[in-house]
N, C-alpha and C positions, 0 to 999 in steps of 0.2 A: 144918435152921434157917431155912436162908436161903428154901427153900420155904414153910415156915411164915409167914414174914415177908412172902413176896411175896402168899400167901393172904389174910394178915391186912388187908394194904393193898388189896387187890382188893375184899374184903367192905366195907372201909369205904368205898371209891369208890363201889361198887354202891349200899351205904346212902345215902351224900350224893345220889346221884344220884336214887335213889327218892323221897328228901325233896324234893329239886327239882321232881321231877314230880308231888308229890303234889296231890291235888284242893284247892283253896283253900276255906278255911272261914271267913275274916275278910276279906269283900270291901268295898271301897270305891269309890265312883263320884264323880268330881268334876264331871261336866259333865251336862246336861240330856240328851244324846244317849247318853252311855254309860249313863246312869241306865236309859233305855229299853230297852237291851238286858240288862242287869242283871237288871231287873225280869222280863223275859221269858222270861229263860233259866237263871238261878241259883235254886237253892233257898232260899226265903225265910229260913230260919235262918241261912243263911249270908251274909246282906246286913246289914253293920254299918251302912252310911251311905251315903246318896245327896245329889246337889245339891239345896239349897232351891228351885231353880227347878222341880224336878218337883211341888212342891206348889202351885205358882203356876199358876193356871187360865189366866192371860194368856199363858202361855210353853208350858204343858204340856197336851198331851192325854191325860196319864196320871194326873192329880193324884187320881184315885179307886183307883189300884192300888198305892197304897204299903203294905207289910204293916205290921201292927202292931210297935212297938218298934224299927223302921228309924229312925234319927236323920237329921236334913239338916245339912247342912255347908255353909259358904259358901266352900268352897276354899282354906281357909288351911293352910299347911304344918302348923302345929302342932296343929290340930284332926286332921289325918290322922296324924300321929306318935303322938299320943296313943291312937288306937285300936289300934294295933299290928296293921296289916292283913298279911295273906299275899298280896293281890293288890290293886292299884290301878289305876284306869282313869279316863282323862280323854278330852277330845276337842281336836282342833287349835284354837287359838286361845281355849281355855277355861282359865282359872286359870293362865294361861302362867308367871306370877312364881313360883306355888307348885310349879308342876310342876319348873321350873329347879331352886328350892331343894332340893326333895326328891330329884333326881337328883344333884345335887353332894354330898347327903348319902349317896349310895350306895342310895337307894331305887328299885326298878325300877317306873317308871310306864308302863303301857301307853297311849299316845297315840294314838286313832283319827281317821283322816281324815274327811271329809265326802264321802259318795258323791253322785254327781249323777244316778244311775240306778239302777233297781233291780238290776241284775245286779251293779253293785258293793256294793250294798246286801246282797243275799245273800252274796257273798263276806265281806263283814265280819261278818256275822252267824255264819258259820263259823269265822271267826277268833277271835270272844269265845266261842263255843261250844268252842273247843278250850281255850282259857286256863281255861275252867270245868269242863273234862273232863265237858261234856253234849253230845257231838256228836249223838246221837238228837234232842235237845231242839230243836238248831240246824236238823236236817233237818225236823222236825215243823212248826216255826216257818215255814220257807220254803215248804213244801209248803202250808200254811193260807195263806199270803200269796198263792201263785201261783195257788191255786183260787179264793180270793176275786175277785182281780183278773179273772181269766177269765171268772167270771160277770157281772163289772160291765162288761167292755170287750164281751160279747156283748150286755148289754141296751144298752149305748149305741152299738151299731154303725150305727146310722141318723144319727149326729152325724159319721160319716167324711167329711172332705174340707171340713168347714166350718172357718171361721176363729174364733179367740179370741185375746185378748190379756189378762195379768195387768197391771192399773193401780193403782199406788199412791200414797200421799201425794208431793206434790212432782213427780208426773208421772213416777215412775220406772216402768220395766218391766222384765222379765227375758227375756233372750236366750238364745242358744245356750251350752251348758255349764252350765245351771243347772237345779235340780231341777225347777221349774215347768216349762221348757221340755219336759223328759222326760215331765212328766205329760200334757202337751198331746199330744206326739208319741205316747205309748203309747195314747191314745184314738184316734189317727188324725186329732186336729184340727190344723189349719195354726196354728202360734204367729206372728202377724203380726209381733210384735218380732223374731224371728229372720230372718224374711223381708226385714225391712228393714234386716238387717245388724248388729242388736245383738248383741254379744256380753257374756255374763254379765249384770251388772246396769247399768242406766244411764238417762238420760233418753229419754223418749219424748212429743215435743212434742203439745199438745192438738191443734192444727192438723192433725198427720199422723195422730192417732187418728181425727178426724172423717173425713179424706180416706181412710183405710184402711176404715172402715166394717166392723169385725168383726162376726160373727154372735153373739158373746159378750163380755161385758166383765167380768172376773173381779176382785173387790175384796175387801178386806179387811172383817171384820166392823166394824160402828160401834162406837165406844169414848167413853170419857170424856174422851179427848183430841182429839174431832174439832173443837174450837172453835181449835185451833192453828192458826198460819198455814201449817203443812204441809197440813192436811187439806181445806179449803175446796174445792180444786181439783176434788175428787170429787164436790162438790154444784154445780160449775158449771152454770148454765141450759143451757148447750150439749149437755151430756152428756144432760141430762134431755131435751132436744129430739130428740136422734139416736139414744137409746136406749131402748126401752121396758122397763117393769120385768121382763118375761119374759126381756129380754137379758141383764140384769144379775145376776150369780151371785155369793153371798157365799161365799168360802172363807177362812176365818180363817186368818191368817198362821201361827199355832201349829201347824197342820197340816203346816208345811214346814219347821220348824225342824229336823227330823232326818229321815233317810231310811229310818228303821227302820219297824217293824210300825205305828207311828201315822199315818205316811205313808199307808196305805190308807184312812183314814178321809177324805181329800180326795177320793178315788173315790166313797166311800159319799155325802160331802155334794154331790158333784156330781149323783150319781144321784137324790137325794131333791130337790134343787133343781129339776131338770127334771121331776120326776114320775114316772121310770121305776120298773119294778119288775125286781129282779135276776132 
């Protein structure tokens, strides 16, 4: 009798373990960056909802990849609970209040960090692929990204050793520890912001920019907000005086919102802007 009871309990525990490890079929994402990985790795019929930001071309590089029938959420806890998901993903600093509330109600929310380089991005892809029970898709995505990057690096080999800097509204730039810094170093371009000692994101004076004279000035795409007080610095006559049209390269900010597959589009934009063939 004791043996039967033990066997019954063992089978129940085994069943619960299998249930806990079953492939998720009701997936919800609450942030732009987790959206991107879900769209790339999950089977479309298993995606219930993603962030509304993924449908906004000002933020998303994947607005045309949303499957039909997938709803858009605004990161509110009540929206997520109503969907009865079996897997919830979000990102660091995204929908923080909702994530905290969901966790307090014993919902398990997988919060992704923000990779600052491609190696960390590949690790995160594997992490999400494991949650989705799609390891092969994860490896295929990584292999595709690596092959594309290798082709572009080869095409842009002649730029090695030249200097560049990202220059944004209000004179901000991107130094060590940022995804943009990794972008430049992966092309073997010198990031003048890093060379000048800038860590993360910070002010880079216009005078220092002119003095440094980078080979390339990387800026965001023109927007409807360019008349705001923060933006005219990029139209300063001094910039036009010291940088030719060929030196100014437009790389939209949306390409650097996440470090996932869409990040590779930044490399393609660079390639096209310089007139190179992969």
